[in-house]
N, CA, C and O atoms as a Tripos MOL2 file, in Angstrom:
@<TRIPOS>MOLECULE
protein
  216   215    54     0     0
PROTEIN
NO_CHARGES

@<TRIPOS>ATOM
      1 N           0.8390   -1.1680    0.0000 N.3       1 UNK1
      2 CA          0.0000    0.0000    0.0000 C.3       1 UNK1
      3 C           0.8900    1.2390    0.0000 C.2       1 UNK1
      4 O           1.8060    1.3520    0.8150 O.2       1 UNK1
      5 N           0.6230    2.1570   -0.9060 N.am      2 UNK2
      6 CA          1.4380    3.3530   -1.0120 C.3       2 UNK2
      7 C           0.8740    4.4770   -0.1660 C.2       2 UNK2
      8 O          -0.3320    4.5720    0.0620 O.2       2 UNK2
      9 N           1.7710    5.3170    0.2870 N.am      3 UNK3
     10 CA          1.3490    6.4940    1.0330 C.3       3 UNK3
     11 C           0.7300    7.5010    0.0800 C.2       3 UNK3
     12 O           1.1510    7.6160   -1.0710 O.2       3 UNK3
     13 N          -0.2620    8.2240    0.5550 N.am      4 UNK4
     14 CA         -0.7830    9.3010   -0.2980 C.3       4 UNK4
     15 C           0.2810   10.3820   -0.4600 C.2       4 UNK4
     16 O           1.0610   10.6380    0.4580 O.2       4 UNK4
     17 N           0.3090   11.0060   -1.6150 N.am      5 UNK5
     18 CA          1.2960   12.0400   -1.8810 C.3       5 UNK5
     19 C           1.0610   13.2210   -0.9460 C.2       5 UNK5
     20 O          -0.0690   13.6800   -0.7770 O.2       5 UNK5
     21 N           2.1480   13.7070   -0.3390 N.am      6 UNK6
     22 CA          2.0280   14.8400    0.5650 C.3       6 UNK6
     23 C           1.7830   16.0970   -0.2470 C.2       6 UNK6
     24 O           2.4190   16.3260   -1.2750 O.2       6 UNK6
     25 N           0.8460   16.9100    0.2330 N.am      7 UNK7
     26 CA          0.6500   18.1860   -0.4240 C.3       7 UNK7
     27 C           1.2030   19.2760    0.4710 C.2       7 UNK7
     28 O           1.1570   19.1740    1.6970 O.2       7 UNK7
     29 N           1.7180   20.3010   -0.1400 N.am      8 UNK8
     30 CA          2.2980   21.4000    0.6110 C.3       8 UNK8
     31 C           1.1960   22.1620    1.3480 C.2       8 UNK8
     32 O           0.1350   22.4180    0.7790 O.2       8 UNK8
     33 N           1.4360   22.5210    2.5990 N.am      9 UNK9
     34 CA          0.4600   23.3220    3.3180 C.3       9 UNK9
     35 C           0.2450   24.6600    2.6030 C.2       9 UNK9
     36 O           1.1900   25.2580    2.0880 O.2       9 UNK9
     37 N          -0.9760   25.1080    2.5800 N.am     10 UNK10
     38 CA         -1.3100   26.3160    1.8340 C.3      10 UNK10
     39 C          -1.1390   27.5880    2.6750 C.2      10 UNK10
     40 O          -0.5990   28.5830    2.1910 O.2      10 UNK10
     41 N          -1.5820   27.5570    3.8850 N.am     11 UNK11
     42 CA         -1.5620   28.7710    4.6940 C.3      11 UNK11
     43 C          -0.4790   28.6730    5.7680 C.2      11 UNK11
     44 O           0.0720   27.6060    6.0360 O.2      11 UNK11
     45 N          -0.2000   29.8210    6.3670 N.am     12 UNK12
     46 CA          0.7710   29.8520    7.4580 C.3      12 UNK12
     47 C           0.2890   28.9800    8.6110 C.2      12 UNK12
     48 O           1.0880   28.2980    9.2530 O.2      12 UNK12
     49 N          -1.0040   29.0020    8.8730 N.am     13 UNK13
     50 CA         -1.5650   28.1760    9.9460 C.3      13 UNK13
     51 C          -1.3340   26.6990    9.6660 C.2      13 UNK13
     52 O          -0.9450   25.9540   10.5660 O.2      13 UNK13
     53 N          -1.5650   26.2670    8.4380 N.am     14 UNK14
     54 CA         -1.3530   24.8610    8.0790 C.3      14 UNK14
     55 C           0.1140   24.4800    8.1790 C.2      14 UNK14
     56 O           0.4410   23.3680    8.5910 O.2      14 UNK14
     57 N           0.9970   25.3920    7.8060 N.am     15 UNK15
     58 CA          2.4390   25.1290    7.9280 C.3      15 UNK15
     59 C           2.8170   24.9390    9.3950 C.2      15 UNK15
     60 O           3.5630   24.0230    9.7420 O.2      15 UNK15
     61 N           2.2930   25.8130   10.2460 N.am     16 UNK16
     62 CA          2.6100   25.7130   11.6710 C.3      16 UNK16
     63 C           2.0160   24.4550   12.2950 C.2      16 UNK16
     64 O           2.6400   23.8300   13.1520 O.2      16 UNK16
     65 N           0.8150   24.0860   11.8680 N.am     17 UNK17
     66 CA          0.2030   22.8610   12.3900 C.3      17 UNK17
     67 C           1.0090   21.6360   11.9640 C.2      17 UNK17
     68 O           1.1910   20.7120   12.7570 O.2      17 UNK17
     69 N           1.4920   21.6180   10.7220 N.am     18 UNK18
     70 CA          2.2950   20.4900   10.2470 C.3      18 UNK18
     71 C           3.6150   20.4120   11.0220 C.2      18 UNK18
     72 O           4.0530   19.3280   11.4070 O.2      18 UNK18
     73 N           4.2390   21.5650   11.2440 N.am     19 UNK19
     74 CA          5.4920   21.5790   12.0070 C.3      19 UNK19
     75 C           5.2480   21.1220   13.4390 C.2      19 UNK19
     76 O           6.0650   20.4000   14.0100 O.2      19 UNK19
     77 N           4.1310   21.5400   14.0170 N.am     20 UNK20
     78 CA          3.7810   21.1290   15.3740 C.3      20 UNK20
     79 C           3.6410   19.6090   15.4630 C.2      20 UNK20
     80 O           4.1290   18.9950   16.4120 O.2      20 UNK20
     81 N           2.9780   19.0040   14.4820 N.am     21 UNK21
     82 CA          2.8340   17.5410   14.4680 C.3      21 UNK21
     83 C           4.1870   16.8470   14.3720 C.2      21 UNK21
     84 O           4.4340   15.8600   15.0650 O.2      21 UNK21
     85 N           5.0670   17.3670   13.5080 N.am     22 UNK22
     86 CA          6.4100   16.7720   13.3810 C.3      22 UNK22
     87 C           7.1750   16.8630   14.6960 C.2      22 UNK22
     88 O           7.8240   15.9020   15.1100 O.2      22 UNK22
     89 N           7.0980   18.0190   15.3510 N.am     23 UNK23
     90 CA          7.8180   18.2010   16.6070 C.3      23 UNK23
     91 C           7.2520   17.3150   17.7170 C.2      23 UNK23
     92 O           8.0040   16.7950   18.5410 O.2      23 UNK23
     93 N           5.9350   17.1430   17.7400 N.am     24 UNK24
     94 CA          5.3280   16.2460   18.7280 C.3      24 UNK24
     95 C           5.7950   14.8160   18.5060 C.2      24 UNK24
     96 O           6.0810   14.0980   19.4640 O.2      24 UNK24
     97 N           5.8740   14.3990   17.2450 N.am     25 UNK25
     98 CA          6.3350   13.0410   16.9400 C.3      25 UNK25
     99 C           7.7860   12.8550   17.3690 C.2      25 UNK25
    100 O           8.1430   11.8150   17.9220 O.2      25 UNK25
    101 N           8.6260   13.8610   17.1150 N.am     26 UNK26
    102 CA         10.0360   13.7810   17.5450 C.3      26 UNK26
    103 C          10.1290   13.6850   19.0640 C.2      26 UNK26
    104 O          10.9280   12.9180   19.6000 O.2      26 UNK26
    105 N           9.3030   14.4740   19.7510 N.am     27 UNK27
    106 CA          9.3190   14.4780   21.2050 C.3      27 UNK27
    107 C           8.9690   13.0940   21.7560 C.2      27 UNK27
    108 O           9.6080   12.6140   22.6930 O.2      27 UNK27
    109 N           7.9610   12.4610   21.1770 N.am     28 UNK28
    110 CA          7.5660   11.1130   21.5990 C.3      28 UNK28
    111 C           8.7260   10.1420   21.3710 C.2      28 UNK28
    112 O           9.0200    9.3020   22.2220 O.2      28 UNK28
    113 N           9.3780   10.2650   20.2180 N.am     29 UNK29
    114 CA         10.5060    9.3880   19.8970 C.3      29 UNK29
    115 C          11.6470    9.5620   20.8970 C.2      29 UNK29
    116 O          12.2170    8.5810   21.3740 O.2      29 UNK29
    117 N          11.9760   10.8150   21.2100 N.am     30 UNK30
    118 CA         13.0560   11.0760   22.1610 C.3      30 UNK30
    119 C          12.7160   10.5610   23.5580 C.2      30 UNK30
    120 O          13.5900   10.0480   24.2570 O.2      30 UNK30
    121 N          11.4600   10.6920   23.9670 N.am     31 UNK31
    122 CA         11.0510   10.1860   25.2820 C.3      31 UNK31
    123 C          11.1770    8.6690   25.3390 C.2      31 UNK31
    124 O          11.5940    8.1190   26.3580 O.2      31 UNK31
    125 N          10.8200    7.9920   24.2540 N.am     32 UNK32
    126 CA         10.9420    6.5320   24.2300 C.3      32 UNK32
    127 C          12.3990    6.1090   24.2730 C.2      32 UNK32
    128 O          12.7550    5.1570   24.9660 O.2      32 UNK32
    129 N          13.2450    6.8190   23.5290 N.am     33 UNK33
    130 CA         14.6720    6.4980   23.5270 C.3      33 UNK33
    131 C          15.2610    6.7130   24.9220 C.2      33 UNK33
    132 O          16.0510    5.8970   25.3970 O.2      33 UNK33
    133 N          14.8800    7.8050   25.5730 N.am     34 UNK34
    134 CA         15.3770    8.0840   26.9220 C.3      34 UNK34
    135 C          14.9340    6.9960   27.8910 C.2      34 UNK34
    136 O          15.7110    6.5620   28.7420 O.2      34 UNK34
    137 N          13.6870    6.5560   27.7640 N.am     35 UNK35
    138 CA         13.1820    5.5040   28.6480 C.3      35 UNK35
    139 C          13.9560    4.2040   28.4320 C.2      35 UNK35
    140 O          14.2480    3.4880   29.3900 O.2      35 UNK35
    141 N          14.2850    3.9010   27.1830 N.am     36 UNK36
    142 CA         15.0690    2.6890   26.9050 C.3      36 UNK36
    143 C          16.4640    2.7740   27.5200 C.2      36 UNK36
    144 O          16.9610    1.7960   28.0780 O.2      36 UNK36
    145 N          17.0910    3.9400   27.4160 N.am     37 UNK37
    146 CA         18.4220    4.1220   28.0020 C.3      37 UNK37
    147 C          18.3540    3.9750   29.5180 C.2      37 UNK37
    148 O          19.1980    3.3140   30.1230 O.2      37 UNK37
    149 N          17.3500    4.5920   30.1230 N.am     38 UNK38
    150 CA         17.2050    4.4940   31.5810 C.3      38 UNK38
    151 C          16.9420    3.0510   32.0150 C.2      38 UNK38
    152 O          17.4670    2.6040   33.0340 O.2      38 UNK38
    153 N          16.1340    2.3260   31.2460 N.am     39 UNK39
    154 CA         15.8510    0.9310   31.5720 C.3      39 UNK39
    155 C          17.1220    0.0920   31.4680 C.2      39 UNK39
    156 O          17.3580   -0.7980   32.2860 O.2      39 UNK39
    157 N          17.9320    0.3800   30.4620 N.am     40 UNK40
    158 CA         19.1830   -0.3610   30.2890 C.3      40 UNK40
    159 C          20.1330   -0.0840   31.4560 C.2      40 UNK40
    160 O          20.7990   -0.9940   31.9510 O.2      40 UNK40
    161 N          20.1900    1.1700   31.8890 N.am     41 UNK41
    162 CA         21.0360    1.5130   33.0340 C.3      41 UNK41
    163 C          20.5370    0.8050   34.2950 C.2      41 UNK41
    164 O          21.3340    0.3050   35.0900 O.2      41 UNK41
    165 N          19.2220    0.7670   34.4710 N.am     42 UNK42
    166 CA         18.6450    0.1010   35.6280 C.3      42 UNK42
    167 C          18.9480   -1.3870   35.6360 C.2      42 UNK42
    168 O          19.2410   -1.9560   36.6870 O.2      42 UNK42
    169 N          18.8810   -2.0220   34.4710 N.am     43 UNK43
    170 CA         19.2040   -3.4490   34.3650 C.3      43 UNK43
    171 C          20.6710   -3.6860   34.7070 C.2      43 UNK43
    172 O          21.0100   -4.6580   35.3820 O.2      43 UNK43
    173 N          21.5380   -2.7900   34.2350 N.am     44 UNK44
    174 CA         22.9600   -2.9500   34.5070 C.3      44 UNK44
    175 C          23.2300   -2.8350   36.0120 C.2      44 UNK44
    176 O          24.0610   -3.5670   36.5500 O.2      44 UNK44
    177 N          22.5450   -1.9380   36.6750 N.am     45 UNK45
    178 CA         22.7330   -1.7910   38.1150 C.3      45 UNK45
    179 C          22.1940   -3.0050   38.8620 C.2      45 UNK45
    180 O          22.7850   -3.4330   39.8530 O.2      45 UNK45
    181 N          21.0770   -3.5640   38.3980 N.am     46 UNK46
    182 CA         20.5170   -4.7570   39.0410 C.3      46 UNK46
    183 C          21.4360   -5.9570   38.8660 C.2      46 UNK46
    184 O          21.4960   -6.8290   39.7330 O.2      46 UNK46
    185 N          22.1480   -6.0030   37.7550 N.am     47 UNK47
    186 CA         23.0490   -7.1250   37.4850 C.3      47 UNK47
    187 C          24.3990   -6.9460   38.1710 C.2      47 UNK47
    188 O          25.2770   -7.7980   38.0320 O.2      47 UNK47
    189 N          24.5760   -5.8620   38.9000 N.am     48 UNK48
    190 CA         25.8220   -5.6620   39.6340 C.3      48 UNK48
    191 C          26.9090   -5.0190   38.8120 C.2      48 UNK48
    192 O          28.0660   -4.9720   39.2290 O.2      48 UNK48
    193 N          26.5500   -4.5310   37.6610 N.am     49 UNK49
    194 CA         27.5350   -3.8530   36.8210 C.3      49 UNK49
    195 C          27.1820   -2.3810   36.7340 C.2      49 UNK49
    196 O          26.0150   -2.0030   36.8360 O.2      49 UNK49
    197 N          28.1880   -1.5660   36.5480 N.am     50 UNK50
    198 CA         27.9360   -0.1490   36.3490 C.3      50 UNK50
    199 C          27.4020    0.0970   34.9630 C.2      50 UNK50
    200 O          27.5580   -0.7590   34.0920 O.2      50 UNK50
    201 N          26.7840    1.2220   34.7230 N.am     51 UNK51
    202 CA         26.2720    1.5190   33.3880 C.3      51 UNK51
    203 C          27.3970    1.6840   32.3810 C.2      51 UNK51
    204 O          28.4940    2.1360   32.7120 O.2      51 UNK51
    205 N          27.1070    1.3170   31.1700 N.am     52 UNK52
    206 CA         28.0830    1.4440   30.0930 C.3      52 UNK52
    207 C          28.2750    2.9010   29.7400 C.2      52 UNK52
    208 O          27.3410    3.6980   29.8400 O.2      52 UNK52
    209 N          29.4770    3.2540   29.3280 N.am     53 UNK53
    210 CA         29.7530    4.6370   28.9240 C.3      53 UNK53
    211 C          29.5360    4.8140   27.4320 C.2      53 UNK53
    212 O          29.7370    5.9110   26.9100 O.2      53 UNK53
    213 N          29.1330    3.7650   26.7370 N.am     54 UNK54
    214 CA         28.9170    3.8650   25.2790 C.3      54 UNK54
    215 C          27.6000    4.4830   25.0000 C.2      54 UNK54
    216 O          27.2320    4.6550   23.8380 O.2      54 UNK54
@<TRIPOS>BOND
     1     1     2 1
     2     2     3 1
     3     3     4 2
     4     3     5 am
     5     5     6 1
     6     6     7 1
     7     7     8 2
     8     7     9 am
     9     9    10 1
    10    10    11 1
    11    11    12 2
    12    11    13 am
    13    13    14 1
    14    14    15 1
    15    15    16 2
    16    15    17 am
    17    17    18 1
    18    18    19 1
    19    19    20 2
    20    19    21 am
    21    21    22 1
    22    22    23 1
    23    23    24 2
    24    23    25 am
    25    25    26 1
    26    26    27 1
    27    27    28 2
    28    27    29 am
    29    29    30 1
    30    30    31 1
    31    31    32 2
    32    31    33 am
    33    33    34 1
    34    34    35 1
    35    35    36 2
    36    35    37 am
    37    37    38 1
    38    38    39 1
    39    39    40 2
    40    39    41 am
    41    41    42 1
    42    42    43 1
    43    43    44 2
    44    43    45 am
    45    45    46 1
    46    46    47 1
    47    47    48 2
    48    47    49 am
    49    49    50 1
    50    50    51 1
    51    51    52 2
    52    51    53 am
    53    53    54 1
    54    54    55 1
    55    55    56 2
    56    55    57 am
    57    57    58 1
    58    58    59 1
    59    59    60 2
    60    59    61 am
    61    61    62 1
    62    62    63 1
    63    63    64 2
    64    63    65 am
    65    65    66 1
    66    66    67 1
    67    67    68 2
    68    67    69 am
    69    69    70 1
    70    70    71 1
    71    71    72 2
    72    71    73 am
    73    73    74 1
    74    74    75 1
    75    75    76 2
    76    75    77 am
    77    77    78 1
    78    78    79 1
    79    79    80 2
    80    79    81 am
    81    81    82 1
    82    82    83 1
    83    83    84 2
    84    83    85 am
    85    85    86 1
    86    86    87 1
    87    87    88 2
    88    87    89 am
    89    89    90 1
    90    90    91 1
    91    91    92 2
    92    91    93 am
    93    93    94 1
    94    94    95 1
    95    95    96 2
    96    95    97 am
    97    97    98 1
    98    98    99 1
    99    99   100 2
   100    99   101 am
   101   101   102 1
   102   102   103 1
   103   103   104 2
   104   103   105 am
   105   105   106 1
   106   106   107 1
   107   107   108 2
   108   107   109 am
   109   109   110 1
   110   110   111 1
   111   111   112 2
   112   111   113 am
   113   113   114 1
   114   114   115 1
   115   115   116 2
   116   115   117 am
   117   117   118 1
   118   118   119 1
   119   119   120 2
   120   119   121 am
   121   121   122 1
   122   122   123 1
   123   123   124 2
   124   123   125 am
   125   125   126 1
   126   126   127 1
   127   127   128 2
   128   127   129 am
   129   129   130 1
   130   130   131 1
   131   131   132 2
   132   131   133 am
   133   133   134 1
   134   134   135 1
   135   135   136 2
   136   135   137 am
   137   137   138 1
   138   138   139 1
   139   139   140 2
   140   139   141 am
   141   141   142 1
   142   142   143 1
   143   143   144 2
   144   143   145 am
   145   145   146 1
   146   146   147 1
   147   147   148 2
   148   147   149 am
   149   149   150 1
   150   150   151 1
   151   151   152 2
   152   151   153 am
   153   153   154 1
   154   154   155 1
   155   155   156 2
   156   155   157 am
   157   157   158 1
   158   158   159 1
   159   159   160 2
   160   159   161 am
   161   161   162 1
   162   162   163 1
   163   163   164 2
   164   163   165 am
   165   165   166 1
   166   166   167 1
   167   167   168 2
   168   167   169 am
   169   169   170 1
   170   170   171 1
   171   171   172 2
   172   171   173 am
   173   173   174 1
   174   174   175 1
   175   175   176 2
   176   175   177 am
   177   177   178 1
   178   178   179 1
   179   179   180 2
   180   179   181 am
   181   181   182 1
   182   182   183 1
   183   183   184 2
   184   183   185 am
   185   185   186 1
   186   186   187 1
   187   187   188 2
   188   187   189 am
   189   189   190 1
   190   190   191 1
   191   191   192 2
   192   191   193 am
   193   193   194 1
   194   194   195 1
   195   195   196 2
   196   195   197 am
   197   197   198 1
   198   198   199 1
   199   199   200 2
   200   199   201 am
   201   201   202 1
   202   202   203 1
   203   203   204 2
   204   203   205 am
   205   205   206 1
   206   206   207 1
   207   207   208 2
   208   207   209 am
   209   209   210 1
   210   210   211 1
   211   211   212 2
   212   211   213 am
   213   213   214 1
   214   214   215 1
   215   215   216 2
@<TRIPOS>SUBSTRUCTURE
     1 UNK1         2 RESIDUE 1 A UNK
     2 UNK2         6 RESIDUE 1 A UNK
     3 UNK3        10 RESIDUE 1 A UNK
     4 UNK4        14 RESIDUE 1 A UNK
     5 UNK5        18 RESIDUE 1 A UNK
     6 UNK6        22 RESIDUE 1 A UNK
     7 UNK7        26 RESIDUE 1 A UNK
     8 UNK8        30 RESIDUE 1 A UNK
     9 UNK9        34 RESIDUE 1 A UNK
    10 UNK10       38 RESIDUE 1 A UNK
    11 UNK11       42 RESIDUE 1 A UNK
    12 UNK12       46 RESIDUE 1 A UNK
    13 UNK13       50 RESIDUE 1 A UNK
    14 UNK14       54 RESIDUE 1 A UNK
    15 UNK15       58 RESIDUE 1 A UNK
    16 UNK16       62 RESIDUE 1 A UNK
    17 UNK17       66 RESIDUE 1 A UNK
    18 UNK18       70 RESIDUE 1 A UNK
    19 UNK19       74 RESIDUE 1 A UNK
    20 UNK20       78 RESIDUE 1 A UNK
    21 UNK21       82 RESIDUE 1 A UNK
    22 UNK22       86 RESIDUE 1 A UNK
    23 UNK23       90 RESIDUE 1 A UNK
    24 UNK24       94 RESIDUE 1 A UNK
    25 UNK25       98 RESIDUE 1 A UNK
    26 UNK26      102 RESIDUE 1 A UNK
    27 UNK27      106 RESIDUE 1 A UNK
    28 UNK28      110 RESIDUE 1 A UNK
    29 UNK29      114 RESIDUE 1 A UNK
    30 UNK30      118 RESIDUE 1 A UNK
    31 UNK31      122 RESIDUE 1 A UNK
    32 UNK32      126 RESIDUE 1 A UNK
    33 UNK33      130 RESIDUE 1 A UNK
    34 UNK34      134 RESIDUE 1 A UNK
    35 UNK35      138 RESIDUE 1 A UNK
    36 UNK36      142 RESIDUE 1 A UNK
    37 UNK37      146 RESIDUE 1 A UNK
    38 UNK38      150 RESIDUE 1 A UNK
    39 UNK39      154 RESIDUE 1 A UNK
    40 UNK40      158 RESIDUE 1 A UNK
    41 UNK41      162 RESIDUE 1 A UNK
    42 UNK42      166 RESIDUE 1 A UNK
    43 UNK43      170 RESIDUE 1 A UNK
    44 UNK44      174 RESIDUE 1 A UNK
    45 UNK45      178 RESIDUE 1 A UNK
    46 UNK46      182 RESIDUE 1 A UNK
    47 UNK47      186 RESIDUE 1 A UNK
    48 UNK48      190 RESIDUE 1 A UNK
    49 UNK49      194 RESIDUE 1 A UNK
    50 UNK50      198 RESIDUE 1 A UNK
    51 UNK51      202 RESIDUE 1 A UNK
    52 UNK52      206 RESIDUE 1 A UNK
    53 UNK53      210 RESIDUE 1 A UNK
    54 UNK54      214 RESIDUE 1 A UNK
């Protein structure tokens, strides 16, 4: 199934709404990545090892 072709926003309001959606999606992604890193650090501490510096 193909994605529908993106159309350029027409008004300034539509441009800002599209940018807002992109930024919200990035924020969700960063929060998930941070949670994964924190979970990995927590597992390392439970296993008796210090967190990795990588």
